[in-house]
C-alpha positions as protocol buffer text, in pm:
chain_id: "A"
residue {
  index: 1
  type: MET
  ca { x: 764 y: 5343 z: 95 }
}
residue {
  index: 2
  type: THR
  ca { x: 653 y: 5456 z: 435 }
}
residue {
  index: 3
  type: THR
  ca { x: 790 y: 5268 z: 739 }
}
residue {
  index: 4
  type: SER
  ca { x: 501 y: 5107 z: 819 }
}
residue {
  index: 5
  type: ARG
  ca { x: 464 y: 4958 z: 412 }
}
residue {
  index: 6
  type: ARG
  ca { x: 850 y: 4822 z: 518 }
}
residue {
  index: 7
  type: VAL
  ca { x: 768 y: 4663 z: 801 }
}
residue {
  index: 8
  type: MET
  ca { x: 453 y: 4476 z: 624 }
}
residue {
  index: 9
  type: ALA
  ca { x: 690 y: 4384 z: 296 }
}
residue {
  index: 10
  type: GLY
  ca { x: 938 y: 4245 z: 559 }
}
residue {
  index: 11
  type: LEU
  ca { x: 673 y: 4005 z: 696 }
}
residue {
  index: 12
  type: ALA
  ca { x: 574 y: 3893 z: 440 }
}
residue {
  index: 13
  type: THR
  ca { x: 883 y: 3809 z: 297 }
}
residue {
  index: 14
  type: LEU
  ca { x: 985 y: 3634 z: 606 }
}
residue {
  index: 15
  type: ALA
  ca { x: 651 y: 3445 z: 624 }
}
residue {
  index: 16
  type: THR
  ca { x: 726 y: 3340 z: 291 }
}
residue {
  index: 17
  type: ALA
  ca { x: 1045 y: 3238 z: 340 }
}
residue {
  index: 18
  type: MET
  ca { x: 947 y: 3037 z: 656 }
}
residue {
  index: 19
  type: LEU
  ca { x: 689 y: 2850 z: 458 }
}
residue {
  index: 20
  type: MET
  ca { x: 909 y: 2753 z: 193 }
}
residue {
  index: 21
  type: THR
  ca { x: 1191 y: 2638 z: 461 }
}
residue {
  index: 22
  type: GLY
  ca { x: 897 y: 2458 z: 668 }
}
residue {
  index: 23
  type: CYS
  ca { x: 788 y: 2248 z: 302 }
}
residue {
  index: 24
  type: SER
  ca { x: 1131 y: 2182 z: 265 }
}
residue {
  index: 25
  type: SER
  ca { x: 1299 y: 2109 z: 567 }
}
residue {
  index: 26
  type: PHE
  ca { x: 1207 y: 1746 z: 546 }
}
residue {
  index: 27
  type: ALA
  ca { x: 1316 y: 1671 z: 245 }
}
residue {
  index: 28
  type: ASP
  ca { x: 1640 y: 1807 z: 310 }
}
residue {
  index: 29
  type: LYS
  ca { x: 1723 y: 1567 z: 550 }
}
residue {
  index: 30
  type: SER
  ca { x: 1935 y: 1300 z: 485 }
}
residue {
  index: 31
  type: ALA
  ca { x: 1814 y: 972 z: 380 }
}
residue {
  index: 32
  type: ASP
  ca { x: 1862 y: 779 z: 696 }
}
residue {
  index: 33
  type: GLU
  ca { x: 1688 y: 1066 z: 886 }
}
residue {
  index: 34
  type: ILE
  ca { x: 1406 y: 1011 z: 625 }
}
residue {
  index: 35
  type: LYS
  ca { x: 1362 y: 656 z: 670 }
}
residue {
  index: 36
  type: ASP
  ca { x: 1385 y: 636 z: 1088 }
}
residue {
  index: 37
  type: ALA
  ca { x: 1111 y: 924 z: 1043 }
}
residue {
  index: 38
  type: THR
  ca { x: 943 y: 722 z: 841 }
}
residue {
  index: 39
  type: ILE
  ca { x: 982 y: 378 z: 1041 }
}
residue {
  index: 40
  type: GLU
  ca { x: 843 y: 599 z: 1333 }
}
residue {
  index: 41
  type: ASP
  ca { x: 507 y: 774 z: 1178 }
}
residue {
  index: 42
  type: MET
  ca { x: 435 y: 430 z: 1034 }
}
residue {
  index: 43
  type: LYS
  ca { x: 409 y: 277 z: 1339 }
}
residue {
  index: 44
  type: ASP
  ca { x: 64 y: 437 z: 1454 }
}
residue {
  index: 45
  type: VAL
  ca { x: -113 y: 383 z: 1116 }
}
residue {
  index: 46
  type: SER
  ca { x: -417 y: 211 z: 1189 }
}
residue {
  index: 47
  type: ALA
  ca { x: -534 y: 180 z: 864 }
}
residue {
  index: 48
  type: PHE
  ca { x: -467 y: 211 z: 498 }
}
residue {
  index: 49
  type: THR
  ca { x: -568 y: 141 z: 131 }
}
residue {
  index: 50
  type: MET
  ca { x: -310 y: 16 z: -114 }
}
residue {
  index: 51
  type: ALA
  ca { x: -378 y: -47 z: -506 }
}
residue {
  index: 52
  type: GLY
  ca { x: -147 y: -137 z: -783 }
}
residue {
  index: 53
  type: THR
  ca { x: -3 y: -390 z: -998 }
}
residue {
  index: 54
  type: ILE
  ca { x: 253 y: -663 z: -937 }
}
residue {
  index: 55
  type: ASP
  ca { x: 456 y: -891 z: -1217 }
}
residue {
  index: 56
  type: GLN
  ca { x: 397 y: -1288 z: -1076 }
}
residue {
  index: 57
  type: ASP
  ca { x: 501 y: -1605 z: -1242 }
}
residue {
  index: 58
  type: GLY
  ca { x: 489 y: -1427 z: -1615 }
}
residue {
  index: 59
  type: GLY
  ca { x: 147 y: -1248 z: -1570 }
}
residue {
  index: 60
  type: GLU
  ca { x: 37 y: -935 z: -1413 }
}
residue {
  index: 61
  type: SER
  ca { x: -204 y: -865 z: -1107 }
}
residue {
  index: 62
  type: GLU
  ca { x: -425 y: -585 z: -1028 }
}
residue {
  index: 63
  type: LEU
  ca { x: -514 y: -514 z: -679 }
}
residue {
  index: 64
  type: LYS
  ca { x: -690 y: -276 z: -441 }
}
residue {
  index: 65
  type: PHE
  ca { x: -724 y: -371 z: -55 }
}
residue {
  index: 66
  type: SER
  ca { x: -842 y: -148 z: 226 }
}
residue {
  index: 67
  type: MET
  ca { x: -719 y: -307 z: 574 }
}
residue {
  index: 68
  type: ASP
  ca { x: -725 y: -154 z: 949 }
}
residue {
  index: 69
  type: GLU
  ca { x: -597 y: -262 z: 1256 }
}
residue {
  index: 70
  type: ASP
  ca { x: -909 y: -485 z: 1377 }
}
residue {
  index: 71
  type: GLY
  ca { x: -831 y: -716 z: 1088 }
}
residue {
  index: 72
  type: ASP
  ca { x: -1095 y: -630 z: 881 }
}
residue {
  index: 73
  type: CYS
  ca { x: -1029 y: -611 z: 527 }
}
residue {
  index: 74
  type: VAL
  ca { x: -1173 y: -563 z: 175 }
}
residue {
  index: 75
  type: GLY
  ca { x: -1027 y: -577 z: -134 }
}
residue {
  index: 76
  type: THR
  ca { x: -998 y: -711 z: -497 }
}
residue {
  index: 77
  type: LEU
  ca { x: -780 y: -918 z: -693 }
}
residue {
  index: 78
  type: LYS
  ca { x: -780 y: -897 z: -1089 }
}
residue {
  index: 79
  type: ARG
  ca { x: -571 y: -1126 z: -1320 }
}
residue {
  index: 80
  type: SER
  ca { x: -582 y: -1330 z: -1651 }
}
residue {
  index: 81
  type: GLY
  ca { x: -897 y: -1154 z: -1713 }
}
residue {
  index: 82
  type: GLY
  ca { x: -1085 y: -1285 z: -1412 }
}
residue {
  index: 83
  type: THR
  ca { x: -1167 y: -1101 z: -1072 }
}
residue {
  index: 84
  type: ALA
  ca { x: -1181 y: -1237 z: -732 }
}
residue {
  index: 85
  type: ASP
  ca { x: -1304 y: -998 z: -436 }
}
residue {
  index: 86
  type: PHE
  ca { x: -1191 y: -1113 z: -62 }
}
residue {
  index: 87
  type: ILE
  ca { x: -1310 y: -988 z: 274 }
}
residue {
  index: 88
  type: VAL
  ca { x: -1134 y: -1083 z: 609 }
}
residue {
  index: 89
  type: VAL
  ca { x: -1394 y: -1006 z: 936 }
}
residue {
  index: 90
  type: LYS
  ca { x: -1169 y: -907 z: 1269 }
}
residue {
  index: 91
  type: GLY
  ca { x: -863 y: -1139 z: 1138 }
}
residue {
  index: 92
  type: GLU
  ca { x: -1075 y: -1424 z: 1253 }
}
residue {
  index: 93
  type: LYS
  ca { x: -1263 y: -1543 z: 936 }
}
residue {
  index: 94
  type: SER
  ca { x: -1189 y: -1510 z: 513 }
}
residue {
  index: 95
  type: PHE
  ca { x: -1389 y: -1544 z: 232 }
}
residue {
  index: 96
  type: PHE
  ca { x: -1364 y: -1516 z: -133 }
}
residue {
  index: 97
  type: LYS
  ca { x: -1582 y: -1462 z: -439 }
}
residue {
  index: 98
  type: ALA
  ca { x: -1399 y: -1541 z: -739 }
}
residue {
  index: 99
  type: ASP
  ca { x: -1511 y: -1592 z: -1120 }
}
residue {
  index: 100
  type: GLU
  ca { x: -1454 y: -1846 z: -1388 }
}
residue {
  index: 101
  type: ALA
  ca { x: -1145 y: -1693 z: -1571 }
}
residue {
  index: 102
  type: LEU
  ca { x: -965 y: -1624 z: -1231 }
}
residue {
  index: 103
  type: LEU
  ca { x: -1068 y: -1970 z: -1102 }
}
residue {
  index: 104
  type: THR
  ca { x: -890 y: -2101 z: -1430 }
}
residue {
  index: 105
  type: SER
  ca { x: -618 y: -1896 z: -1396 }
}
residue {
  index: 106
  type: THR
  ca { x: -546 y: -2043 z: -1047 }
}
residue {
  index: 107
  type: GLY
  ca { x: -521 y: -2405 z: -1149 }
}
residue {
  index: 108
  type: GLN
  ca { x: -845 y: -2517 z: -1086 }
}
residue {
  index: 109
  type: THR
  ca { x: -935 y: -2715 z: -1393 }
}
residue {
  index: 110
  type: ASP
  ca { x: -1204 y: -2939 z: -1328 }
}
residue {
  index: 111
  type: PRO
  ca { x: -1575 y: -2749 z: -1496 }
}
residue {
  index: 112
  type: ALA
  ca { x: -1802 y: -2874 z: -1294 }
}
residue {
  index: 113
  type: GLN
  ca { x: -1576 y: -2742 z: -1009 }
}
residue {
  index: 114
  type: VAL
  ca { x: -1524 y: -2385 z: -1148 }
}
residue {
  index: 115
  type: ALA
  ca { x: -1886 y: -2397 z: -1231 }
}
residue {
  index: 116
  type: LEU
  ca { x: -2043 y: -2480 z: -892 }
}
residue {
  index: 117
  type: MET
  ca { x: -1755 y: -2248 z: -745 }
}
residue {
  index: 118
  type: ALA
  ca { x: -1777 y: -1928 z: -985 }
}
residue {
  index: 119
  type: ASP
  ca { x: -1917 y: -1602 z: -842 }
}
residue {
  index: 120
  type: LYS
  ca { x: -2004 y: -1733 z: -476 }
}
residue {
  index: 121
  type: TRP
  ca { x: -1891 y: -1692 z: -166 }
}
residue {
  index: 122
  type: ILE
  ca { x: -1641 y: -1894 z: -2 }
}
residue {
  index: 123
  type: GLU
  ca { x: -1518 y: -1940 z: 344 }
}
residue {
  index: 124
  type: GLN
  ca { x: -1124 y: -2002 z: 322 }
}
residue {
  index: 125
  type: PRO
  ca { x: -834 y: -2063 z: 602 }
}
residue {
  index: 126
  type: VAL
  ca { x: -758 y: -1673 z: 710 }
}
residue {
  index: 127
  type: GLU
  ca { x: -394 y: -1770 z: 675 }
}
residue {
  index: 128
  type: GLN
  ca { x: -453 y: -1752 z: 266 }
}
residue {
  index: 129
  type: THR
  ca { x: -519 y: -1387 z: 304 }
}
residue {
  index: 130
  type: ASP
  ca { x: -189 y: -1276 z: 521 }
}
residue {
  index: 131
  type: ASN
  ca { x: 51 y: -1166 z: 268 }
}
residue {
  index: 132
  type: PHE
  ca { x: -236 y: -899 z: 129 }
}
residue {
  index: 133
  type: CYS
  ca { x: -522 y: -872 z: 363 }
}
residue {
  index: 134
  type: ASN
  ca { x: -344 y: -786 z: 723 }
}
residue {
  index: 135
  type: LEU
  ca { x: -222 y: -447 z: 803 }
}
residue {
  index: 136
  type: ASP
  ca { x: 0 y: -589 z: 1105 }
}
residue {
  index: 137
  type: LYS
  ca { x: 187 y: -803 z: 831 }
}
residue {
  index: 138
  type: PHE
  ca { x: 247 y: -509 z: 615 }
}
residue {
  index: 139
  type: LEU
  ca { x: 367 y: -229 z: 915 }
}
residue {
  index: 140
  type: GLU
  ca { x: 610 y: -527 z: 1005 }
}
residue {
  index: 141
  type: GLU
  ca { x: 752 y: -558 z: 683 }
}
residue {
  index: 142
  type: PHE
  ca { x: 777 y: -139 z: 693 }
}
residue {
  index: 143
  type: GLU
  ca { x: 999 y: -179 z: 992 }
}
residue {
  index: 144
  type: ASP
  ca { x: 1192 y: -490 z: 896 }
}
residue {
  index: 145
  type: VAL
  ca { x: 1456 y: -281 z: 719 }
}
residue {
  index: 146
  type: ASP
  ca { x: 1750 y: -486 z: 611 }
}
residue {
  index: 147
  type: GLU
  ca { x: 2058 y: -263 z: 744 }
}
residue {
  index: 148
  type: ASP
  ca { x: 2299 y: -404 z: 507 }
}
residue {
  index: 149
  type: ARG
  ca { x: 2118 y: -198 z: 162 }
}
residue {
  index: 150
  type: GLU
  ca { x: 2214 y: 118 z: 152 }
}
residue {
  index: 151
  type: VAL
  ca { x: 1934 y: 370 z: 118 }
}
residue {
  index: 152
  type: THR
  ca { x: 1999 y: 726 z: -79 }
}
residue {
  index: 153
  type: LYS
  ca { x: 1779 y: 1026 z: -133 }
}
residue {
  index: 154
  type: GLY
  ca { x: 1564 y: 1038 z: -470 }
}
residue {
  index: 155
  type: ASP
  ca { x: 1395 y: 1348 z: -660 }
}
residue {
  index: 156
  type: THR
  ca { x: 1085 y: 1512 z: -481 }
}
residue {
  index: 157
  type: THR
  ca { x: 808 y: 1445 z: -637 }
}
residue {
  index: 158
  type: GLU
  ca { x: 416 y: 1439 z: -590 }
}
residue {
  index: 159
  type: VAL
  ca { x: 171 y: 1138 z: -570 }
}
residue {
  index: 160
  type: ASP
  ca { x: -193 y: 1182 z: -604 }
}
residue {
  index: 161
  type: GLY
  ca { x: -95 y: 1573 z: -520 }
}
residue {
  index: 162
  type: GLU
  ca { x: 70 y: 1547 z: -203 }
}
residue {
  index: 163
  type: ASP
  ca { x: 423 y: 1633 z: -206 }
}
residue {
  index: 164
  type: ALA
  ca { x: 705 y: 1384 z: -151 }
}
residue {
  index: 165
  type: ILE
  ca { x: 1052 y: 1267 z: -160 }
}
residue {
  index: 166
  type: GLU
  ca { x: 1184 y: 953 z: -266 }
}
residue {
  index: 167
  type: LEU
  ca { x: 1408 y: 692 z: -76 }
}
residue {
  index: 168
  type: ILE
  ca { x: 1594 y: 421 z: -332 }
}
residue {
  index: 169
  type: SER
  ca { x: 1760 y: 130 z: -242 }
}
residue {
  index: 170
  type: LYS
  ca { x: 1863 y: -132 z: -443 }
}
residue {
  index: 171
  type: ASP
  ca { x: 2051 y: -483 z: -443 }
}
residue {
  index: 172
  type: GLU
  ca { x: 2206 y: -688 z: -696 }
}
residue {
  index: 173
  type: LYS
  ca { x: 1830 y: -795 z: -852 }
}
residue {
  index: 174
  type: GLU
  ca { x: 1632 y: -516 z: -778 }
}
residue {
  index: 175
  type: THR
  ca { x: 1582 y: -104 z: -693 }
}
residue {
  index: 176
  type: THR
  ca { x: 1283 y: -34 z: -475 }
}
residue {
  index: 177
  type: ILE
  ca { x: 1202 y: 335 z: -499 }
}
residue {
  index: 178
  type: VAL
  ca { x: 971 y: 449 z: -195 }
}
residue {
  index: 179
  type: SER
  ca { x: 774 y: 798 z: -207 }
}
residue {
  index: 180
  type: ILE
  ca { x: 733 y: 967 z: 157 }
}
residue {
  index: 181
  type: ALA
  ca { x: 499 y: 1251 z: 215 }
}
residue {
  index: 182
  type: THR
  ca { x: 736 y: 1575 z: 343 }
}
residue {
  index: 183
  type: ASP
  ca { x: 414 y: 1717 z: 517 }
}
residue {
  index: 184
  type: GLY
  ca { x: 215 y: 1632 z: 815 }
}
residue {
  index: 185
  type: ASP
  ca { x: 255 y: 1268 z: 920 }
}
residue {
  index: 186
  type: HIS
  ca { x: 554 y: 1131 z: 685 }
}
residue {
  index: 187
  type: HIS
  ca { x: 358 y: 787 z: 544 }
}
residue {
  index: 188
  type: VAL
  ca { x: 424 y: 584 z: 249 }
}
residue {
  index: 189
  type: LEU
  ca { x: 260 y: 711 z: -45 }
}
residue {
  index: 190
  type: LYS
  ca { x: 385 y: 524 z: -314 }
}
residue {
  index: 191
  type: MET
  ca { x: 636 y: 174 z: -352 }
}
residue {
  index: 192
  type: GLU
  ca { x: 760 y: 68 z: -658 }
}
residue {
  index: 193
  type: GLY
  ca { x: 1017 y: -228 z: -737 }
}
residue {
  index: 194
  type: LYS
  ca { x: 1205 y: -284 z: -1050 }
}
residue {
  index: 195
  type: GLY
  ca { x: 1374 y: -579 z: -1138 }
}
residue {
  index: 196
  type: GLY
  ca { x: 1350 y: -866 z: -934 }
}
residue {
  index: 197
  type: ASP
  ca { x: 1123 y: -1157 z: -944 }
}
residue {
  index: 198
  type: GLU
  ca { x: 770 y: -941 z: -895 }
}
residue {
  index: 199
  type: PRO
  ca { x: 784 y: -596 z: -1013 }
}
residue {
  index: 200
  type: GLY
  ca { x: 530 y: -369 z: -925 }
}
residue {
  index: 201
  type: SER
  ca { x: 358 y: -48 z: -805 }
}
residue {
  index: 202
  type: PHE
  ca { x: 179 y: 41 z: -542 }
}
residue {
  index: 203
  type: THR
  ca { x: 24 y: 357 z: -384 }
}
residue {
  index: 204
  type: PHE
  ca { x: -107 y: 360 z: -15 }
}
residue {
  index: 205
  type: THR
  ca { x: -383 y: 620 z: 62 }
}
residue {
  index: 206
  type: ASP
  ca { x: -696 y: 667 z: 294 }
}
residue {
  index: 207
  type: TYR
  ca { x: -453 y: 634 z: 584 }
}
residue {
  index: 208
  type: ASN
  ca { x: -597 y: 574 z: 951 }
}
residue {
  index: 209
  type: GLU
  ca { x: -998 y: 538 z: 798 }
}
residue {
  index: 210
  type: ASN
  ca { x: -1125 y: 237 z: 934 }
}
residue {
  index: 211
  type: VAL
  ca { x: -1270 y: -50 z: 708 }
}
residue {
  index: 212
  type: GLU
  ca { x: -1625 y: -218 z: 749 }
}
residue {
  index: 213
  type: ALA
  ca { x: -1590 y: -599 z: 697 }
}
residue {
  index: 214
  type: GLU
  ca { x: -1924 y: -803 z: 711 }
}
residue {
  index: 215
  type: GLU
  ca { x: -1919 y: -1160 z: 650 }
}
residue {
  index: 216
  type: PRO
  ca { x: -2148 y: -1204 z: 352 }
}
residue {
  index: 217
  type: ASP
  ca { x: -2455 y: -1383 z: 311 }
}
residue {
  index: 218
  type: ASP
  ca { x: -2488 y: -1751 z: 162 }
}
residue {
  index: 219
  type: VAL
  ca { x: -2170 y: -1856 z: 210 }
}
residue {
  index: 220
  type: MET
  ca { x: -2057 y: -2195 z: 77 }
}
residue {
  index: 221
  type: GLN
  ca { x: -1822 y: -2430 z: 225 }
}
residue {
  index: 222
  type: PRO
  ca { x: -1500 y: -2526 z: -86 }
}
residue {
  index: 223
  type: PRO
  ca { x: -1587 y: -2847 z: -256 }
}
residue {
  index: 224
  type: ALA
  ca { x: -1345 y: -3137 z: -133 }
}
residue {
  index: 225
  type: GLY
  ca { x: -1075 y: -3242 z: -293 }
}
């Protein structure tokens, strides 16, 4: 091998080693270092889409919600064979539209009211959607870490084609597994809860993509009673 070829081969080997080191360096950090870096990067998030399932009161709910820092949110909830759509505009106005199956599953037993409300946009207090359609609330949850709960590293994995490292935390009832992007911004890509009262699994995508939420036409006021 000539000198130039040796140099080129050496450079190629060095470049490969550097790339491999760069890809794995975040995953090689301690659990606490990964946790702290993730908390910092999540503070700068301006929007995301979450999608997944959660078990509540013996039934499974499927959710997909997109929300941003301006208070806009759009999403869909499926449960007990029914579907409801939600719109929150600038964190000030909230609307939902549910079919008969969803309304009945939530305890609405008056057939006349179900028929009146089904498949129509209805305004509701915006506070009723805070738990699942409010970006600020979610980001506060990411920052509100229980320091008494030990966090350990899990496996390296992939979530929708993105490299990730798992962080695992446990208490007496529940195990939470959070998959965090190892490249670029260290965002949460997936969160899975096992055991506990409300086990579920959600993915997080479309980071920092603005959400367009507009007040629907033909909004009816909820029936009294």
